[in-house]
N, C-alpha and C positions, 0 to 999 in steps of 0.2 A: 504494500500500500504506500503510495507516494503522497506528498503534501505535508500539511501540518500534522504534528503528533497531537493526539488527544490524551490528556492526563486525567485520570480519575482520582479524586481525593475527597476526603470528608471535610466539607466546608466549615463545620463547627470546630473540628480539630485544628484546622489551619488557623482559624481565628484565635483559638486558645494559644497556639504556638506563637502567633504574632504578638499577642498580648504579653506572653511570658518573655519574649524577646525584648519588647519595649521596656518592661519592668527591669529586666536584667541589665540591659545596656545603660539605662538611666542610672541604675544603682552603681554600676561600675564607674561611670563618669563622675558621679557624686563622690565616690571613694577616691578616685584619682584626684579630684579637686581638693579634697581634704588633705590627702597625702602631699600634694604639691603646693598647698596653701594658696590655691587659685580660686577665683570667683566662678560660680556656676552660671554660665551664660549660654544663650542659644547658639551664638556663633562659635563659642568654645566647644560646645557639644558637637556641632557639625565637624569641626576640625579634629576633635577626638575620634569621631567615627572614621574619618579619613586616615588619620595617623595609625589607628589600630587595624586598618584593612577591612573594616566592616563596610565602609562606603568606598567605592572605587573611583579613581580619577575619571575614568571614562563615563561613569554615571553622572558625575558633576558636569562634565563637558556637555553631555547630551542634554541634561536638564537646562543648563544655562543657555545653550545655543537655541533650543526650542523656546525658552523664555524670552530671550533678547530679539529673536527674529522678527516678530510682528512690529515692534517699534522701529527697528532698523529698516524694514520694508516700507513702513509708513513715511519715514524721514528721508529715504533715499529715492532716487529717480527710477531705479530698476531692481529686479531681483538679484542680478549679478553684482550690482553696487552694494546691496544690502549684505550679500554673502561676503564680499570683499571687506566690508566694514567689520563684520563679525570675525573674520580671519585676523584683522588687525587687532581687534579688542581682546580676542581669546588666545591667539597664538596657534590656532589650529588651521590646517590648510583649507582652502576653499573647497577642494574635493571632499575632504572629511566632513565639512559642514553640510555640503549638499547631501551626502549620504545619510547623515543624521536627520536632516530635515525630511528626506524621502521616507524614512521609517517612522516619522512622528505623526500623531493624530492631526496636527495642523496641516500637513501635506495631504493626508487622506481627505480632509474636509475641503481642500482647495486643489485637488488633483488636476482639474482642467485648467487651472490658472498657472501652473508651474512651467 
């Protein structure tokens, strides 16, 4: 069978696992803050997740490119200029940005306009 894989899972168990994950990682960050004599902040928490390998750099790149694209597109004269601007702002290649955008819900909603 070709195409997308279908995964079967217990939705309630997945929610329980996600809740346990959230509690665990927040607790670990709080303990780290205490040990490092640091203030518990949202941005510090995000950096903690990145530093510990829980959040990957490519996840951040994907999120930020998809987040920044609509404004860049609005402010620039063309899609190519918007992509070039994002490349300058994020340090990722234009090709990488286009690939991320093609996989995003934004692209799916605007497929005919790309």
